[in-house]
C-alpha positions as CSV (number, residue, x, y, z in Angstrom):
1,X,0.0,0.0,0.0
2,X,1.2,3.5,-0.8
3,X,0.3,6.5,1.2
4,X,1.4,10.1,1.6
5,X,4.8,10.5,3.2
6,X,3.3,12.5,6.0
7,X,0.3,10.2,6.5
8,X,1.6,8.0,9.2
9,X,3.6,8.9,12.2
10,X,5.3,5.5,12.2
11,X,7.2,6.1,8.9
12,X,10.9,5.8,9.5
13,X,13.5,7.7,7.4
14,X,16.3,5.3,6.6
15,X,19.6,6.6,5.1
16,X,20.4,6.1,1.4
17,X,23.7,4.7,0.1
18,X,25.9,7.6,-0.8
19,X,26.0,6.9,-4.6
20,X,22.2,6.7,-4.8
21,X,21.8,9.8,-2.6
22,X,24.1,11.8,-4.9
23,X,22.1,10.5,-7.9
24,X,18.8,11.6,-6.4
25,X,20.2,15.0,-5.5
26,X,21.5,15.5,-9.0
27,X,18.2,14.4,-10.6
28,X,16.3,16.8,-8.4
29,X,18.6,19.7,-9.2
30,X,18.4,19.1,-13.0
31,X,14.8,18.1,-13.2
32,X,13.5,21.7,-13.7
33,X,15.9,22.3,-16.6
34,X,15.1,19.0,-18.2
35,X,11.4,19.6,-17.9
36,X,11.9,23.1,-19.5
37,X,13.8,21.7,-22.4
38,X,11.2,19.0,-23.1
39,X,8.1,21.2,-22.9
40,X,7.0,24.0,-25.2
41,X,7.5,27.5,-24.0
42,X,4.7,28.7,-21.7
43,X,3.6,32.0,-20.2
44,X,5.5,33.1,-17.2
45,X,2.2,33.2,-15.3
46,X,1.4,29.6,-16.0
47,X,0.6,27.6,-12.8
48,X,2.8,24.6,-12.0
49,X,1.2,21.2,-11.7
50,X,0.8,20.0,-8.1
51,X,3.2,17.1,-7.4
52,X,2.3,14.6,-4.7
53,X,5.1,12.7,-3.1
54,X,4.4,9.2,-1.9
55,X,6.4,6.6,-0.1
56,X,6.0,3.2,1.3
57,X,6.4,2.5,5.0
58,X,9.4,0.2,5.8
59,X,8.5,-3.4,6.7
60,X,10.2,-3.0,10.1
61,X,10.8,0.1,12.2
62,X,13.7,0.7,14.7
63,X,13.7,0.4,18.5
64,X,15.2,3.9,18.8
65,X,12.7,6.7,19.6
66,X,13.6,10.3,18.9
67,X,10.8,12.2,20.6
68,X,8.3,12.1,23.4
69,X,5.4,14.1,24.7
70,X,5.6,12.8,28.2
71,X,6.6,16.4,29.3
72,X,3.2,17.8,28.1
73,X,4.9,18.9,24.8
74,X,6.7,17.3,22.0
75,X,10.4,17.1,22.8
76,X,13.5,15.3,21.7
77,X,14.7,12.8,24.4
78,X,18.1,14.6,24.5
79,X,16.4,17.8,25.6
80,X,14.8,16.2,28.8
81,X,17.1,16.4,31.8
82,X,15.8,13.1,33.3
83,X,15.9,9.4,32.5
84,X,13.2,8.5,29.9
85,X,12.5,5.0,28.6
86,X,10.3,4.5,25.5
87,X,9.0,1.0,24.5
88,X,7.7,1.6,21.0
89,X,5.3,-0.4,18.9
90,X,8.0,-2.3,17.0
91,X,9.5,-3.6,20.2
92,X,6.1,-4.6,21.6
93,X,5.2,-6.4,18.3
94,X,8.5,-8.3,18.2
95,X,8.0,-9.6,21.7
96,X,4.2,-10.1,21.3
97,X,3.5,-7.9,24.3
98,X,-0.1,-8.5,25.5
99,X,-0.1,-6.5,28.7
100,X,1.5,-3.5,30.2
101,X,3.6,-5.5,32.6
102,X,5.3,-7.3,29.8
103,X,6.0,-4.0,28.0
104,X,7.6,-2.6,31.2
105,X,9.9,-5.6,31.6
106,X,12.0,-3.8,29.0
107,X,12.5,-0.9,31.4
108,X,15.3,-1.3,34.0
109,X,14.5,-0.3,37.5
110,X,10.9,-1.5,37.4
111,X,9.5,-4.4,39.4
112,X,6.0,-5.5,40.3
113,X,4.0,-6.2,43.5
114,X,1.4,-8.9,43.7
115,X,-2.3,-8.0,44.0
116,X,-4.0,-8.2,47.4
117,X,-7.5,-7.6,48.8
118,X,-7.3,-3.9,48.8
119,X,-5.8,-3.3,45.4
120,X,-5.9,-5.2,42.1
121,X,-4.6,-4.7,38.6
122,X,-1.2,-3.4,37.7
123,X,1.0,-2.9,40.7
124,X,4.1,-1.1,39.4
125,X,7.2,-0.2,41.4
126,X,9.7,2.3,40.0
127,X,13.2,2.6,41.5
128,X,11.9,1.2,44.7
129,X,8.7,3.4,45.1
130,X,5.2,2.3,44.4
131,X,3.7,3.8,41.3
132,X,0.2,2.3,41.5
133,X,-1.4,5.8,41.2
134,X,1.2,7.0,38.7
135,X,-0.1,5.5,35.5
136,X,-1.2,7.8,32.7
137,X,-2.9,7.6,29.3
138,X,-1.9,10.4,26.9
139,X,-0.7,12.6,29.8
140,X,-3.8,12.2,32.0
141,X,-4.0,10.2,35.1
142,X,-5.4,6.7,34.7
143,X,-6.8,5.9,38.2
144,X,-8.3,2.4,37.4
145,X,-7.4,-0.8,39.1
146,X,-7.2,-3.1,36.1
147,X,-4.7,-5.1,34.0
148,X,-3.8,-2.8,31.1
149,X,-3.6,-4.1,27.5
150,X,-1.5,-2.2,25.0
151,X,-3.6,-3.1,21.9
152,X,-4.4,0.6,21.4
153,X,-0.9,1.9,22.3
154,X,1.6,3.5,19.9
155,X,4.2,3.3,22.6
156,X,4.7,3.2,26.4
157,X,6.9,5.9,28.0
158,X,8.5,6.0,31.5
159,X,9.8,9.2,33.0
160,X,11.8,8.4,36.1
161,X,12.2,10.5,39.2
162,X,10.1,12.9,41.1
163,X,8.0,14.9,38.7
164,X,5.1,16.6,40.5
165,X,5.8,19.8,38.5
166,X,4.4,18.0,35.5
167,X,1.9,15.5,37.0
168,X,0.8,16.7,40.4
169,X,0.6,14.3,43.3
170,X,2.7,11.1,43.2
171,X,5.5,10.3,40.8
172,X,8.1,9.6,43.6
173,X,9.9,7.0,41.5
174,X,8.5,8.1,38.2
175,X,5.4,7.8,36.0
176,X,4.2,5.4,33.2
177,X,2.4,6.9,30.2
178,X,0.6,4.9,27.5
179,X,0.4,6.8,24.2
180,X,-2.8,6.0,22.3
181,X,-3.0,5.3,18.6
182,X,-4.7,8.2,16.7
183,X,-6.2,8.7,13.3
184,X,-4.1,9.9,10.4
185,X,-4.8,10.9,6.8
186,X,-4.1,7.5,5.2
187,X,-5.6,4.0,4.9
188,X,-4.6,0.9,6.7
189,X,-6.1,-2.5,7.6
190,X,-4.1,-4.7,9.9
191,X,-5.1,-7.8,11.8
192,X,-3.5,-10.7,13.7
193,X,-4.4,-14.1,15.1
194,X,-2.2,-15.7,17.8
195,X,-2.5,-19.2,19.3
196,X,-0.3,-20.7,21.9
197,X,0.4,-23.2,24.6
198,X,-1.8,-23.1,27.8
199,X,-4.8,-22.3,25.7
200,X,-3.6,-18.9,24.6
201,X,-5.7,-17.1,21.9
202,X,-5.6,-13.5,20.8
203,X,-7.1,-11.5,18.0
204,X,-6.4,-7.9,17.2
205,X,-7.3,-5.4,14.4
206,X,-6.1,-1.9,13.6
207,X,-8.1,-0.1,10.9
208,X,-7.5,3.5,9.7
209,X,-9.7,5.2,7.1
210,X,-9.3,8.7,5.8
211,X,-12.5,10.5,4.8
212,X,-10.6,13.4,3.2
213,X,-7.2,15.1,3.4
214,X,-8.1,16.5,6.8
215,X,-10.4,13.9,8.4
216,X,-9.9,10.2,9.4
217,X,-11.2,7.5,11.7
218,X,-9.4,4.7,13.4
219,X,-10.6,1.5,15.1
220,X,-8.6,-0.9,17.3
221,X,-10.0,-4.2,18.5
222,X,-8.7,-6.9,20.8
223,X,-9.9,-10.2,22.3
224,X,-7.6,-12.3,24.4
225,X,-7.8,-15.6,26.4
226,X,-4.6,-15.9,28.3
227,X,-4.8,-19.4,29.8
228,X,-2.5,-20.9,32.4
229,X,-0.9,-24.2,33.5
230,X,-2.2,-23.5,37.0
231,X,-5.6,-25.2,37.0
232,X,-8.5,-22.8,36.6
233,X,-6.4,-19.6,36.5
234,X,-7.1,-17.5,33.4
235,X,-7.1,-13.9,32.1
236,X,-9.8,-13.2,29.6
237,X,-10.5,-9.7,28.2
238,X,-11.7,-7.8,25.2
239,X,-11.5,-4.2,24.1
240,X,-12.5,-1.7,21.5
241,X,-11.0,1.8,20.9
242,X,-12.5,4.0,18.2
243,X,-11.3,7.5,17.4
244,X,-12.0,10.2,14.9
245,X,-10.0,13.3,14.0
246,X,-11.0,16.5,12.1
247,X,-8.7,19.2,10.8
248,X,-5.6,17.0,10.3
249,X,-2.8,19.2,9.1
250,X,-4.9,22.3,9.7
251,X,-4.4,24.9,12.4
252,X,-7.4,23.6,14.4
253,X,-7.6,19.9,15.0
254,X,-10.3,18.0,17.0
255,X,-9.7,14.4,18.1
256,X,-12.5,12.3,19.8
257,X,-11.7,8.9,21.2
258,X,-13.2,6.2,23.4
259,X,-11.6,3.2,25.1
260,X,-13.6,0.3,26.5
261,X,-12.2,-2.9,27.9
262,X,-13.6,-5.7,30.0
263,X,-11.9,-8.4,32.0
264,X,-13.2,-11.7,33.4
265,X,-10.4,-13.4,35.2
266,X,-9.7,-16.2,37.7
267,X,-7.1,-14.3,39.8
268,X,-4.0,-16.1,41.1
269,X,-2.5,-15.2,44.5
270,X,0.3,-17.7,44.2
271,X,1.7,-19.4,47.3
272,X,2.6,-18.3,50.9
273,X,6.1,-18.2,52.3
274,X,7.9,-20.9,54.2
275,X,9.0,-19.6,57.6
276,X,12.1,-21.8,57.5
277,X,13.5,-20.7,54.2
278,X,11.7,-17.3,54.1
279,X,11.0,-18.0,50.4
280,X,7.8,-19.1,48.7
281,X,7.0,-22.7,49.6
282,X,8.7,-25.1,47.2
283,X,5.8,-26.9,45.6
284,X,4.9,-27.8,42.0
285,X,3.9,-24.6,40.2
286,X,0.7,-26.3,39.0
287,X,-0.8,-26.3,42.5
288,X,-3.4,-23.6,42.7
289,X,-4.7,-22.9,46.2
290,X,-7.7,-20.9,45.3
291,X,-11.2,-21.9,44.2
292,X,-12.5,-22.4,40.7
293,X,-15.2,-19.9,41.4
294,X,-12.7,-17.1,42.2
295,X,-13.2,-14.0,39.9
296,X,-11.8,-10.6,39.0
297,X,-14.2,-8.7,36.8
298,X,-13.4,-5.2,35.6
299,X,-15.0,-2.7,33.2
300,X,-13.0,0.3,31.9
301,X,-14.4,3.3,30.0
302,X,-12.3,6.3,29.0
303,X,-13.8,9.0,26.7
304,X,-11.6,11.9,25.5
305,X,-11.9,15.0,23.5
306,X,-8.8,16.9,22.5
307,X,-8.8,20.3,20.7
308,X,-5.5,21.7,19.5
309,X,-5.1,25.2,17.9
310,X,-1.9,26.1,16.2
311,X,-1.9,29.8,16.6
312,X,1.4,30.2,14.7
313,X,4.4,28.2,13.9
314,X,5.7,29.0,17.4
315,X,2.5,28.9,19.5
316,X,0.0,26.1,20.2
317,X,-2.9,26.0,22.5
318,X,-4.6,22.7,23.4
319,X,-7.3,21.5,25.7
320,X,-8.0,17.9,26.6
321,X,-11.2,16.8,28.4
322,X,-11.6,13.2,29.7
323,X,-14.1,11.1,31.6
324,X,-13.0,7.9,33.2
325,X,-15.1,5.2,34.9
326,X,-13.7,1.9,36.3
327,X,-15.9,-0.8,37.7
328,X,-14.4,-3.8,39.5
329,X,-15.7,-6.8,41.5
330,X,-13.0,-9.2,42.9
331,X,-13.2,-12.4,44.9
332,X,-9.8,-13.9,45.1
333,X,-8.3,-16.5,47.5
334,X,-5.3,-15.8,49.7
335,X,-3.7,-18.9,51.1
336,X,-1.8,-18.8,54.4
337,X,0.0,-21.6,56.3
338,X,-1.6,-22.7,59.6
339,X,0.7,-23.5,62.5
340,X,3.9,-23.2,60.6
341,X,6.9,-21.5,62.2
342,X,10.6,-21.5,62.0
343,X,11.9,-24.9,63.1
344,X,8.7,-26.7,62.0
345,X,9.2,-28.1,58.5
346,X,6.5,-27.4,55.9
347,X,5.2,-30.7,54.5
348,X,2.4,-31.8,52.2
349,X,0.3,-32.3,55.4
350,X,0.7,-28.6,56.6
351,X,-2.7,-27.0,56.7
352,X,-3.6,-24.0,54.6
353,X,-6.2,-21.4,55.5
354,X,-8.0,-19.9,52.5
355,X,-9.4,-16.5,53.1
356,X,-11.5,-14.5,50.7
357,X,-10.6,-10.7,50.6
358,X,-13.6,-9.6,48.5
359,X,-14.0,-6.1,47.2
360,X,-16.1,-4.2,44.7
361,X,-16.3,-0.6,43.8
362,X,-16.4,2.2,41.2
363,X,-13.8,4.9,40.5
364,X,-14.5,7.7,38.2
365,X,-13.1,11.1,37.3
366,X,-13.4,14.2,35.2
367,X,-10.1,15.7,34.0
368,X,-9.5,18.9,32.0
369,X,-6.1,20.0,31.0
370,X,-5.2,23.2,29.1
371,X,-1.7,23.8,27.8
372,X,-0.1,26.7,26.0
373,X,3.3,26.1,24.3
374,X,5.0,29.1,22.8
375,X,8.5,30.0,21.6
376,X,10.0,33.5,21.8
377,X,13.3,35.3,22.1
378,X,14.6,37.7,24.8
379,X,17.8,39.1,23.4
380,X,20.0,36.2,22.5
381,X,18.0,33.7,24.6
382,X,15.5,31.4,23.0
383,X,12.6,30.3,25.2
384,X,10.2,27.4,24.9
385,X,7.4,28.1,27.5
386,X,4.9,25.6,28.7
387,X,2.0,27.0,30.8
388,X,-1.1,25.1,31.9
389,X,-4.2,24.7,34.0
390,X,-5.4,21.3,35.3
391,X,-8.8,20.7,36.8
392,X,-9.8,17.3,38.3
393,X,-12.8,15.8,40.0
394,X,-12.4,12.2,41.3
395,X,-14.8,9.9,43.1
396,X,-14.3,6.5,44.6
397,X,-16.8,4.2,46.2
398,X,-15.7,0.8,47.5
399,X,-17.2,-2.0,49.6
400,X,-15.5,-4.8,51.5
401,X,-17.1,-8.2,52.3
402,X,-16.6,-11.3,54.5
403,X,-18.0,-14.8,54.1
404,X,-20.6,-15.9,56.7
405,X,-19.0,-19.3,56.6
406,X,-15.2,-19.7,56.3
407,X,-14.0,-22.0,53.5
408,X,-12.6,-25.4,54.6
409,X,-8.9,-25.5,55.1
410,X,-6.7,-27.3,52.5
411,X,-3.2,-28.6,52.8
412,X,0.0,-27.9,51.0
413,X,0.0,-31.2,49.2
414,X,-3.7,-31.2,48.4
415,X,-4.6,-28.2,46.3
416,X,-8.4,-28.5,45.8
417,X,-9.8,-25.7,43.7
418,X,-13.0,-27.7,43.0
419,X,-13.9,-27.7,46.7
420,X,-17.4,-26.3,47.4
421,X,-17.4,-22.9,49.0
422,X,-20.4,-21.0,50.4
423,X,-20.2,-17.5,49.0
424,X,-22.9,-16.1,51.3
425,X,-21.4,-12.9,52.5
426,X,-22.1,-9.7,54.3
427,X,-20.7,-6.2,53.8
428,X,-18.0,-5.4,56.4
429,X,-17.4,-1.8,55.4
430,X,-17.7,0.9,52.8
431,X,-15.6,3.9,51.8
432,X,-16.4,7.0,49.8
433,X,-13.7,9.4,48.7
434,X,-14.4,12.7,46.8
435,X,-11.4,14.6,45.7
436,X,-10.9,17.8,43.6
437,X,-7.7,19.3,42.4
438,X,-6.8,22.6,40.8
439,X,-3.3,23.1,39.5
440,X,-1.4,25.9,37.7
441,X,2.1,25.2,36.2
442,X,4.7,26.8,34.0
443,X,8.0,25.6,32.7
444,X,10.6,27.4,30.6
445,X,13.3,25.8,28.5
446,X,15.9,28.4,27.9
447,X,18.4,28.0,25.0
448,X,21.2,30.2,26.5
449,X,23.7,29.4,23.8
450,X,23.7,26.8,21.0
451,X,25.4,24.5,23.5
452,X,23.7,25.3,26.8
453,X,20.0,25.0,27.9
454,X,18.3,25.5,31.2
455,X,15.0,24.1,32.4
456,X,13.0,25.9,35.2
457,X,9.5,24.9,36.2
458,X,7.0,25.3,39.1
459,X,3.5,24.0,39.9
460,X,1.0,24.9,42.5
461,X,-1.7,22.3,43.5
462,X,-4.7,22.5,45.7
463,X,-5.8,19.0,46.4
464,X,-8.9,18.5,48.6
465,X,-10.2,15.1,49.8
466,X,-13.3,14.2,51.7
467,X,-13.3,10.7,53.1
468,X,-16.1,8.7,54.7
469,X,-15.6,5.2,56.0
470,X,-18.3,2.9,57.6
471,X,-17.9,-0.5,59.3
472,X,-20.8,-2.9,59.6
473,X,-21.5,-5.9,61.8
474,X,-22.5,-9.3,60.5
475,X,-26.2,-8.4,61.0
476,X,-25.9,-5.4,58.8
477,X,-25.9,-2.8,61.6
478,X,-23.5,0.0,61.7
479,X,-20.4,-0.5,63.9
480,X,-20.2,2.8,65.7
481,X,-16.5,2.4,66.8
482,X,-15.1,5.9,66.0
483,X,-11.8,4.2,64.9
484,X,-13.7,2.3,62.2
485,X,-16.6,4.6,61.2
486,X,-15.6,8.2,60.8
487,X,-15.6,11.2,58.4
488,X,-12.6,13.3,57.7
489,X,-11.3,15.7,55.1
490,X,-8.1,17.5,54.2
491,X,-6.9,20.2,51.8
492,X,-3.3,20.5,50.7
493,X,-1.8,23.4,49.0
494,X,1.7,22.7,47.8
495,X,4.4,23.8,45.4
496,X,6.5,21.5,43.2
497,X,9.6,22.4,41.4
498,X,11.8,21.2,38.5
499,X,15.2,22.5,37.4
500,X,17.8,21.2,35.0
501,X,21.0,22.3,33.1
502,X,21.9,20.7,29.8
503,X,25.2,20.9,27.9
504,X,25.1,19.8,24.3
505,X,28.6,20.3,22.7
506,X,27.3,18.9,19.4
507,X,24.2,17.2,17.9
508,X,25.4,13.8,19.1
509,X,26.0,14.5,22.8
510,X,23.9,15.8,25.7
511,X,24.9,16.0,29.4
512,X,22.6,17.2,32.2
513,X,22.0,17.7,35.8
514,X,18.5,18.0,37.3
515,X,16.5,18.4,40.5
516,X,12.8,17.8,41.0
517,X,10.3,17.5,43.8
518,X,7.0,15.6,44.3
519,X,4.5,15.1,47.0
520,X,2.1,12.3,48.2
521,X,-0.9,13.5,50.0
522,X,-2.6,11.2,52.5
523,X,-5.6,10.9,50.2
524,X,-3.5,9.9,47.2
525,X,-4.9,6.4,47.1
526,X,-8.5,7.4,48.0
527,X,-8.1,6.9,51.8
528,X,-7.4,9.1,54.8
529,X,-6.4,8.0,58.3
530,X,-8.6,8.9,61.2
531,X,-6.6,12.0,61.8
532,X,-6.4,12.8,58.1
533,X,-6.9,16.5,58.6
534,X,-3.6,16.6,60.6
535,X,-1.5,14.5,58.2
536,X,0.4,16.6,55.7
537,X,1.8,15.1,52.4
538,X,4.9,13.1,52.1
539,X,7.7,15.0,50.4
540,X,10.2,13.6,47.8
541,X,13.0,14.9,45.7
542,X,15.1,13.5,42.8
543,X,18.6,14.5,42.0
544,X,20.2,13.2,38.8
545,X,23.1,13.7,36.5
546,X,23.4,11.9,33.2
547,X,24.4,11.7,29.6
548,X,22.7,10.9,26.3
549,X,24.5,10.0,23.1
550,X,23.5,9.4,19.5
551,X,25.6,6.7,18.0
552,X,26.1,4.9,14.6
553,X,25.3,8.1,12.6
554,X,22.2,8.6,14.7
555,X,20.8,5.1,14.2
556,X,21.3,4.2,17.9
557,X,21.2,5.9,21.3
558,X,23.0,5.4,24.6
559,X,22.2,7.0,27.9
560,X,23.7,6.8,31.4
561,X,22.4,8.3,34.7
562,X,23.4,8.6,38.4
563,X,20.4,9.3,40.6
564,X,19.3,9.7,44.2
565,X,15.6,9.7,45.3
566,X,14.7,10.7,48.8
567,X,11.4,10.4,50.6
568,X,11.7,12.8,53.6
569,X,8.3,12.5,55.3
570,X,7.3,8.9,54.9
571,X,3.9,8.1,56.4
572,X,4.1,5.6,59.3
573,X,1.8,4.4,62.1
574,X,1.9,6.4,65.4
575,X,3.6,4.2,68.0
576,X,1.0,5.3,70.7
577,X,-2.2,5.4,68.5
578,X,-2.0,2.5,66.0
579,X,-4.8,3.8,63.7
580,X,-3.2,7.2,63.2
581,X,-0.5,7.9,60.7
582,X,2.4,10.3,61.3
583,X,5.2,11.6,59.0
584,X,8.2,10.2,60.8
585,X,9.8,8.0,58.1
586,X,12.6,8.6,55.7
587,X,14.2,6.5,53.0
588,X,16.3,6.9,49.8
589,X,17.4,5.1,46.7
590,X,20.8,5.7,45.1
591,X,21.4,4.2,41.7
592,X,23.2,4.0,38.4
593,X,21.4,3.2,35.1
594,X,22.5,2.4,31.6
595,X,20.3,2.0,28.5
596,X,20.9,1.6,24.8
597,X,18.5,1.3,21.8
598,X,18.6,1.3,18.1
599,X,20.3,-0.2,15.0
600,X,23.9,-1.2,15.3
601,X,24.2,-2.4,11.7
602,X,21.7,-2.4,8.8
603,X,20.4,-5.8,10.1
604,X,21.2,-5.8,13.8
605,X,18.8,-4.1,16.3
606,X,19.2,-3.9,20.1
607,X,17.2,-2.6,23.1
608,X,19.0,-3.1,26.5
609,X,19.3,-1.6,29.9
610,X,20.5,-2.2,33.5
611,X,19.9,-0.5,36.8
612,X,21.8,-0.9,40.1
613,X,20.0,0.4,43.2
614,X,21.1,0.9,46.7
615,X,18.0,1.5,48.8
616,X,17.7,2.0,52.5
617,X,15.2,3.0,55.2
618,X,16.8,5.9,57.1
619,X,14.1,6.5,59.7
620,X,11.0,4.7,60.9
621,X,8.7,4.5,63.9
622,X,5.6,2.7,65.2
623,X,5.1,-0.8,63.8
624,X,8.0,-0.1,61.4
625,X,10.5,1.0,64.0
626,X,12.6,-2.1,63.6
627,X,13.1,-1.6,59.9
628,X,15.7,1.3,60.1
629,X,18.7,0.4,58.0
630,X,16.7,-2.3,56.0
631,X,16.1,-2.4,52.3
632,X,12.6,-1.3,51.2
633,X,10.3,-4.0,49.9
634,X,10.1,-4.9,46.2
635,X,13.4,-3.2,45.5
636,X,16.1,-5.5,44.0
637,X,19.7,-4.3,43.8
638,X,19.9,-5.2,40.1
639,X,17.5,-5.3,37.2
640,X,18.6,-5.8,33.6
641,X,17.1,-6.5,30.2
642,X,18.3,-7.3,26.7
643,X,16.4,-7.8,23.5
644,X,18.2,-8.0,20.2
645,X,17.0,-9.0,16.6
646,X,18.9,-9.8,13.5
647,X,17.6,-9.7,9.9
648,X,18.9,-12.8,8.2
649,X,17.2,-11.8,5.0
650,X,14.9,-9.1,3.9
651,X,11.9,-11.1,5.2
652,X,13.3,-13.4,8.0
653,X,14.2,-11.9,11.4
654,X,15.3,-13.7,14.6
655,X,15.3,-12.3,18.1
656,X,16.6,-13.2,21.5
657,X,16.3,-11.6,25.0
658,X,17.2,-11.9,28.6
659,X,15.6,-10.5,31.7
660,X,17.4,-10.3,35.1
661,X,15.7,-9.3,38.4
662,X,17.6,-9.5,41.7
663,X,16.4,-10.6,45.1
664,X,13.4,-8.7,46.5
665,X,12.1,-8.5,50.0
666,X,8.3,-8.8,50.5
667,X,8.4,-6.6,53.6
668,X,10.5,-3.9,55.2
669,X,11.5,-6.5,57.9
670,X,13.7,-8.1,55.2
671,X,12.6,-11.6,56.0
672,X,10.3,-13.2,53.4
673,X,11.8,-12.7,49.9
674,X,11.7,-13.6,46.3
675,X,14.9,-15.1,44.9
676,X,16.7,-13.5,42.0
677,X,16.0,-15.0,38.5
678,X,17.0,-14.8,34.9
679,X,14.8,-15.8,32.0
680,X,15.4,-16.1,28.2
681,X,13.0,-15.5,25.3
682,X,13.3,-15.9,21.6
683,X,11.5,-14.9,18.4
684,X,11.5,-15.9,14.7
685,X,9.5,-14.1,12.1
686,X,8.8,-14.1,8.3
687,X,7.4,-10.6,7.3
688,X,6.6,-8.9,4.1
689,X,4.6,-5.7,3.4
690,X,1.4,-7.7,3.5
691,X,1.9,-10.7,5.7
692,X,3.5,-11.8,9.0
693,X,4.2,-15.2,10.5
694,X,5.9,-15.0,13.9
695,X,6.8,-17.6,16.5
696,X,7.6,-16.4,20.1
697,X,9.1,-18.6,22.7
698,X,9.1,-17.4,26.3
699,X,11.1,-18.7,29.3
700,X,13.2,-21.0,27.1
701,X,14.7,-22.9,30.1
702,X,11.3,-23.2,31.8
703,X,12.8,-21.4,34.8
704,X,10.6,-21.5,37.9
705,X,10.6,-18.0,39.3
706,X,8.3,-15.5,41.2
707,X,7.2,-12.3,39.6
708,X,4.9,-10.4,42.0
709,X,5.6,-9.9,45.7
710,X,3.3,-9.2,48.6
711,X,3.8,-9.5,52.4
712,X,1.8,-12.8,52.6
713,X,2.2,-14.4,49.2
714,X,4.2,-14.4,45.9
715,X,2.9,-15.0,42.4
716,X,4.5,-17.3,39.9
717,X,6.1,-16.1,36.7
718,X,5.3,-17.4,33.3
719,X,6.4,-21.0,32.5
720,X,7.9,-22.0,29.1
721,X,5.4,-21.1,26.4
722,X,5.1,-20.9,22.6
723,X,2.9,-18.5,20.6
724,X,2.4,-18.4,16.9
725,X,1.0,-15.3,15.2
726,X,-0.3,-14.9,11.7
727,X,-0.9,-11.3,10.6
728,X,-1.9,-9.3,7.5
729,X,-1.7,-5.6,6.6
730,X,-3.0,-3.6,3.7
């Protein structure tokens, strides 16, 4: 298929051999003279015929990404004085990425926590700090508790380090931003079918249709059944994402989009820890200690309208309005050892208690974001100014339940998911959280000289939260204990800052130093402690120095960073009043990070990274008093990843990858832990402009490892699996 050169944002511009490039330049230079000689003489006022330039998209793109919009405006990665990782569509397609977690395995410094009764869905940890409320879609906060699928993503971006100046509350370790596919003035039909071991099936479609030179629509579809070798465990979901754009290429552009996804899963809470080894109990990975009737059902709806007005070549004004709604109903099973202790061996006869931490709820929000980006000069200094206003209204309603009759115990050796369980339940509590936020921000990138740039930014947030929690007895009556049923509210007004200095001696090198702050209010995760009105936000700061290089004539990139993240007012439990939080904790993460991406030769592509982290709890009190000097949970010293492909012919490509995650503790006490692991994956594909046949092999050595950590259990990683994809594109 041929389309306009500017039709698709995914067109890559490869270099031409020198002889061919000279020939084309010469042809272009002499074309007017040749045309004049061949045509009869015409009037000087004759109109020239319009010439349309077309080009074919390359069969394969590169892993290197040049630009990002994660900073609320389009920027080159070399102009951002922080670590930024971009997992683009080509990399996700080569690895057959089917969920956000698998995309983020390409990002060093990221690990995952396991789900538990209070929270479900993606549980991301960046540089040792929880990022469960730091996920974004197209620059707007995505508050849902669900398992994200990248079927509608052009790329996944990660900005590391405290960044409240850009994003408001949160972002201690960084943020994750999913960039949605959008309509463009061209035509495309793509589809794929994947089948694999453990009853894996996946169907996707991506259709773009232009109505005119300035209007187009796009539709992305997905249906997935991700089975498991662990009995009844499964992940089933489907999604649809239509979008339409008007005014493409015009000064005024309107884009309307909608995202809908539903999940119907049998959740897996893995296995408990052995008190003797302080590791997950060593049993066959196929033993599932939940029930066949366990469920995790979610519904996600995201509707967005974006209006962008290009006032001039140097000034753009945009407004984005979004409504989010997330419904979830979960009934998992958490297995715990009964009577086990250090010195008492865990055997097949050891009893297991199976609890049911059931939750349901609805989260929804309205978000409106207005941004002005303008460029201007003051003397010899060139400015790129970002100024914005953000308005947010968020609501969360959740209920907790308990069974009237506890399920029968099982044993370590007799996993029995088919056991009958009485699901008669009663509501034990409800919570309602209503939050509003108003934010004003501005950031100026100053080009002081052709080699030196400075970044200065500030943001003011007013975050107000009203919290109501109620506890109920088994007979449905209100439990009036003021520690369990209470109302509270809090309003925080806080400034966040960002500063950076960049030295770029030439177009291939960039060196920087940066400083940024962030804050975590007590209502960040839609909850306030009983004394919420007296608990100010946690405070964080990120200090980083780094370098970014373009290599191989610009085909590849390499970056390095030294960083320190500090949380100076960590929230802990009051030692005298257990249900009241105080800001008495402090911890930090020091680290070094390397990452490279791009084309090393015409046929060899690489995406690789590694992070070393030294994390420590500096101060703690209350029930955490004994953790001073310990490593924070979920924070390995080392994470590393490698993915490389080689084009054996113009149509045949092979790939190989490694993932390394170091030892992680499941609690700040540094007792229960998940062992370090390394896994290997591979890929082989046959691809033309119209067809694709691809085989992916994951966990080649069938390594038994644990992926998600929680204080009471650990979840299994993926076993060896094979997946075959057949795709077409027109």
